[in-house]
C-alpha positions as CSV (number, residue, x, y, z in Angstrom):
1,X,-13.3,12.8,8.0
2,X,-13.1,12.6,11.7
3,X,-14.4,15.9,13.2
4,X,-12.7,17.8,16.5
5,X,-14.2,20.8,18.0
6,X,-11.9,23.0,19.5
7,X,-13.1,25.1,22.6
8,X,-10.7,27.8,23.1
9,X,-9.8,31.6,22.8
10,X,-8.5,33.1,19.2
11,X,-5.3,33.5,18.6
12,X,-1.5,31.3,18.5
13,X,-3.4,28.6,21.4
14,X,-6.3,27.9,19.3
15,X,-3.8,27.8,16.5
16,X,-1.3,25.5,18.0
17,X,-3.8,23.1,19.4
18,X,-5.4,23.0,16.2
19,X,-2.3,21.8,14.5
20,X,-1.9,19.5,16.7
21,X,-4.9,17.8,16.3
22,X,-4.2,18.0,12.7
23,X,-1.3,16.4,13.1
24,X,-3.1,13.4,14.8
25,X,-5.6,13.6,11.8
26,X,-8.5,15.5,13.0
27,X,-10.1,18.1,11.0
28,X,-10.9,20.7,13.9
29,X,-13.9,23.0,13.9
30,X,-12.6,26.5,16.5
31,X,-15.6,27.7,18.4
32,X,-15.1,30.0,21.1
33,X,-14.7,29.7,24.7
34,X,-17.9,30.6,25.8
35,X,-21.0,28.6,27.0
36,X,-23.4,30.2,25.3
37,X,-24.5,28.4,22.2
38,X,-22.1,25.9,22.6
39,X,-24.7,22.8,22.9
40,X,-26.2,24.1,19.5
41,X,-22.4,24.2,17.9
42,X,-21.8,20.6,19.4
43,X,-24.8,19.4,18.4
44,X,-25.1,20.8,14.9
45,X,-20.9,19.8,14.1
46,X,-21.1,15.8,15.9
47,X,-17.6,16.0,16.1
48,X,-16.1,12.9,17.8
49,X,-13.9,14.4,20.1
50,X,-14.1,18.0,21.7
51,X,-11.1,19.6,23.0
52,X,-11.3,22.5,25.8
53,X,-8.6,24.4,26.5
54,X,-8.0,26.1,29.6
55,X,-5.4,28.8,28.5
56,X,-6.9,32.6,28.5
57,X,-9.9,32.2,30.9
58,X,-10.0,29.1,33.0
59,X,-13.1,29.7,34.6
60,X,-14.8,30.2,31.1
61,X,-13.4,26.5,30.2
62,X,-14.5,25.3,33.4
63,X,-18.1,26.4,32.4
64,X,-17.9,24.9,29.1
65,X,-16.1,22.0,30.2
66,X,-19.5,21.3,32.3
67,X,-21.5,22.4,29.5
68,X,-20.6,19.4,27.6
69,X,-22.1,16.7,29.8
70,X,-24.6,15.0,28.2
71,X,-24.6,17.1,24.9
72,X,-21.8,15.2,23.2
73,X,-22.7,11.5,23.8
74,X,-20.7,10.2,21.3
75,X,-17.3,12.3,21.6
76,X,-14.5,11.7,23.7
77,X,-14.0,15.1,25.5
78,X,-11.0,16.2,26.9
79,X,-9.6,19.1,28.7
80,X,-6.0,20.5,28.0
81,X,-3.8,22.8,29.9
82,X,-6.0,22.3,33.4
83,X,-4.2,24.7,35.8
84,X,-3.6,22.1,38.9
85,X,-5.9,24.4,41.4
86,X,-9.0,23.3,39.3
87,X,-8.2,20.1,39.2
88,X,-10.3,18.9,42.0
89,X,-13.4,20.7,40.3
90,X,-13.1,19.1,37.4
91,X,-13.6,16.1,38.6
92,X,-16.9,17.8,40.2
93,X,-18.7,19.1,37.0
94,X,-17.2,17.9,33.9
95,X,-18.5,14.5,34.2
96,X,-16.4,11.6,31.5
97,X,-14.0,14.5,30.3
98,X,-10.3,13.8,30.4
99,X,-7.6,15.8,31.9
100,X,-4.6,15.5,29.0
101,X,-1.6,15.9,30.7
102,X,0.5,14.8,27.7
103,X,0.3,14.6,24.1
104,X,0.4,11.1,23.7
105,X,-3.0,11.3,26.1
106,X,-4.9,12.6,22.5
107,X,-6.0,9.8,20.6
108,X,-5.3,9.7,16.6
109,X,-8.0,10.2,14.6
110,X,-10.3,7.4,13.2
111,X,-8.8,5.6,10.4
112,X,-5.5,7.8,10.3
113,X,-2.8,5.9,9.7
114,X,0.5,5.8,12.1
115,X,3.2,8.0,11.8
116,X,5.6,5.9,9.1
117,X,8.6,6.0,11.8
């Protein structure tokens, strides 16, 4: 079962991204958009993908992205809905994290067949 961790504020945003990831075959574990305890949560789940959504509090999301550096060595880290004003700062703090700007930027879960059409 390929696991994804979703760092996002609770509510409609987190639900929508979780459903999108499920459509790509990921089993999503949602966690709060807070740095406190994030490294421990990632270590406990060992996800293959971590998605950080910047809707809600962009500064909190940026701090979470920075805290993920080296914490999830086997996970691909994607940053979603990043405001244009933060793009330059992300390169400096988020390491290997990738900014996803389109739905096709996120990978399908390993072992999940492609869509039938």
